Structures are given as structure tokens and as C-alpha cells.
C-alpha positions in Angstrom: -0.2 -0.1 0.0 1.3 3.4 -0.8 0.1 6.9 0.2 1.2 9.9 -0.2 0.5 13.3 1.4 1.4 17.2 0.5 0.0 20.4 2.5 1.2 23.7 2.8 0.1 26.2 5.9 0.8 30.2 6.1 -0.2 32.2 9.2 0.4 31.1 12.3 0.2 32.8 16.3 0.9 32.3 19.6 -2.4 32.2 21.6 -1.7 35.3 24.6 -3.8 32.4 26.9 -0.5 30.8 26.8 2.1 33.6 27.5 -0.2 35.9 29.5 -0.6 38.8 27.2 -3.3 41.0 26.2 -3.2 40.1 22.5 -1.8 37.1 20.4 1.3 37.1 18.9 1.4 37.0 15.0 3.3 35.5 12.1 1.3 36.2 9.3 4.4 35.1 6.8 5.6 31.8 8.5 4.8 29.3 6.2 4.8 25.2 6.6 5.2 22.7 3.5 5.7 19.0 3.6 5.4 16.6 1.2 6.3 12.8 2.1 4.1 9.6 1.9 4.6 5.8 3.5 4.7 2.5 1.8 3.1 -0.4 3.9 2.9 -4.2 3.4 -0.7 -5.6 4.1 0.3 -9.3 5.4 -3.6 -10.6 5.7 -5.2 -10.6 2.3 -8.7 -10.5 4.0 -8.3 -7.0 5.0 -9.4 -4.3 2.9 -7.8 -1.0 3.1 -9.2 0.2 -0.3 -12.8 -0.2 1.8 -11.9 2.7 4.1 -8.9 4.3 2.2 -10.7 5.2 -1.4 -14.2 3.2 -1.0 -13.4 1.0 -4.1 -13.9 -2.4 -2.2 -16.7 -3.7 0.0 -15.5 -5.8 3.2 -17.9 -8.5 4.1 -16.5 -10.3 6.9 -14.3 -8.9 9.6 -10.6 -8.9 9.3 -7.8 -7.6 10.7 -4.1 -7.3 10.1 -0.4 -6.6 10.7 0.7 -3.5 9.0 4.9 -2.7 9.0 5.2 0.9 7.5 8.4 3.0 6.7 7.0 6.6 6.2 9.6 9.7 4.6 8.7 13.6 4.7 10.4 16.9 3.6 9.4 19.7 5.7 10.3 23.4 4.8 9.5 26.3 7.1 9.7 29.4 6.4 9.1 33.2 7.4 10.7 37.0 6.4 13.8 36.1 8.2 16.6 35.5 5.7 16.4 31.8 6.5 14.9 28.1 5.5 14.7 25.3 7.8 14.8 22.2 5.8 13.6 19.0 7.3 14.0 15.3 6.5 12.8 12.6 8.6 12.6 9.3 8.2 10.6 6.6 10.4 9.7 3.0 10.6 7.6 0.5 12.7 4.4 -1.3 13.6 0.5 -1.0 12.8 -2.2 -2.6 13.0 -6.2 -2.2 11.7 -9.1 -4.0 12.3 -12.4 -3.6 9.9 -15.7 -5.1 12.0 -18.3 -5.7 9.9 -21.9 -4.9 11.3 -25.0 -6.7 9.5 -22.9 -7.0 6.4 -23.3 -3.3 5.5 -22.1 -1.2 8.4 -18.3 -0.8 8.9 -16.4 0.3 12.1 -12.5 0.4 11.6 -9.3 1.5 13.9 -5.9 1.3 13.5 -2.7 2.9 15.2 1.0 3.0 13.7 3.7 3.8 15.7 7.4 4.4 14.3 10.8 5.4 15.2 13.2 7.2 13.0 16.1 9.5 12.3 15.7 13.6 11.4 17.9 16.0 9.8 16.8 19.9 10.0 19.4 22.1 8.3 19.2 25.9 7.9 19.7 27.8 5.2 20.5 31.5 5.0 20.4 34.1 2.1 23.4 36.3 3.8 27.1 35.4 5.1 26.1 33.3 7.9 27.2 29.4 7.4 24.4 26.7 7.1 23.6 25.1 10.1 22.7 21.3 10.2 21.4 19.1 13.1 20.3 15.6 13.9 18.4 13.4 15.9 15.8 11.3 17.1 12.2 11.3 15.3 8.9 10.1 16.7 5.7 9.4 14.4 1.8 7.9 15.4 -0.9 7.8 13.7 -4.5 7.0 15.2 -7.1 6.2 12.3 -11.0 5.4 12.9 -13.6 5.0 10.1 -17.4 4.5 10.0 -19.2 3.5 6.7 -22.3 2.3 4.9 -22.0 0.2 2.0 -25.1 -1.3 -0.2 -24.9 -2.4 -4.0 -25.4 1.4 -5.1 -24.9 4.1 -2.2 -22.0 3.9 0.1 -20.9 6.9 2.5 -19.4 7.4 5.7 -16.5 9.7 7.7 -13.0 9.2 9.0 -11.1 10.7 11.7 -7.2 10.7 11.8 -4.7 12.0 13.8 -0.7 11.9 12.8 2.1 13.1 15.4 5.4 14.2 14.5 8.0 14.4 17.3 11.9 15.7 16.2 14.4 15.8 19.5 17.1 17.1 17.2 19.1 19.4 19.9 19.2 19.4 23.9 17.4 23.0 23.4 15.1 21.9 20.1 12.0 20.0 20.6 9.4 20.3 17.8 5.9 18.7 18.5 3.7 18.6 15.0 0.3 17.7 15.6 -2.0 17.3 12.5 -5.9 16.4 12.6 -8.0 15.4 9.5 -12.0 14.7 9.1 -13.1 13.1 6.0 -16.8 13.1 4.9 -17.5 11.0 1.9 -20.6 9.1 -0.5 -21.1 8.1 -3.3 -22.9 6.1 -5.9 -22.0 3.0 -7.6 -23.6 2.7 -11.4 -23.7 -0.6 -12.9 -21.2 -1.3 -15.7 -22.4 -1.8 -19.2 -23.8 -4.8 -20.3 -20.7 -6.3 -22.6 -18.7 -5.9 -19.7 -20.3 -7.3 -17.0 -20.9 -10.6 -19.5 -16.9 -10.4 -19.9 -16.3 -10.3 -16.0 -19.2 -12.9 -15.4 -17.4 -15.8 -17.6 -13.5 -14.4 -15.2 -13.1 -18.0 -13.4 -12.6 -16.1 -9.8 -10.4 -17.9 -6.7 -12.1 -17.6 -3.5 
């Protein structure tokens, strides 16, 4: 299984309640761009990740699977200062997911991933200052929960996921990056053309 991700966020602030001031501290030009993904192997062929990730399959019987993964991300952080931070993070670890089928049509899926890896943070300056580079431990985790409904023609559901990245690159530098996603989906399955259905019906399937 292969997953890819890209995100770009611009505009941050420090909450006034956290620092005891009357107003927030604004960083309107602070920008964080992240690109990467993960490569995983699903051991149990009876477990359908496509039923919760792409909604392209229909899980008919409850099943779970051990899913070891390796993840890799590149992050760029820049502000109005004459410098940019470039972060490369690679981690590997185990994961487990389970699809619980209720009354054939309803699906509840949950899973968790935890990884340990290595991080390299490079700071490059636009002026004459020398490039800085620090290396250290990286921790990653992911929690995922999905609820879905499937029928021959209609399907719908929602998925909630929480991704956590923790970098310990220097005794004075600790970065905790938390990402939450909520996805809603619904769709309608149309019948395939009759000629195509006849060809598929004649193909022998192995159970």
C-alpha cells in the first residue's frame, strides 16, 4: 500500500492565554510546507484497506491485519527572516488495523501506527552566515477511526485521523507537530455496461 501527502499552511500565531499577554502574537508570513508518504505491507489478504481509504472495495467479513510501514517526509519552514529550515524525516514501525463488519452493510474500522526514525534539520541563510545542521531522534504516530455504510448502489461514511511528529534534534530544540483530519464521503455505484458485465461474469474467480 502506498500513500502520499502534501500540505501547505501559511499564517500562525501564539495564543495570548499561553503567554499571559493581552493579544496574540501573529506570524502572518510563517509558512510550513510538508510532502511525503508511506509504504506499507498488508499481511492479511482478507483485510481490505481500500474499503476505508479509497472506498473502492466492500469488506463483507470482519478482518484485521498487521501492517508494518516506513514513512518519509520533507518539511520546509520559512518566515520573513533570511533563512529556511529544511527537515528530512524517515521512520519505520508496526501498525495494526481492524475492520469490524456489522450486519453486512455497516463498517467500523480502527487502527494505530507507531514509528521510530531519524531526523535531519538544515537551516540555510540567504546572507553570509554558515549553514547549520542538526540530527536526532524522530518519533511518529497515527490513529485512525472510520465509520461507513455500504450497499450495492450507495455508500457513505467518515474518517477521523490524528498524525503526530516529534523531533528531538538538539538538547534545546524539541518540535511537536500535530495534524488532525476529518473526511466525509458519499457516492453512488453505477452499473457497468452489459457487455462488460458478461465478460466479468465469465472470468473464474478464486475464493
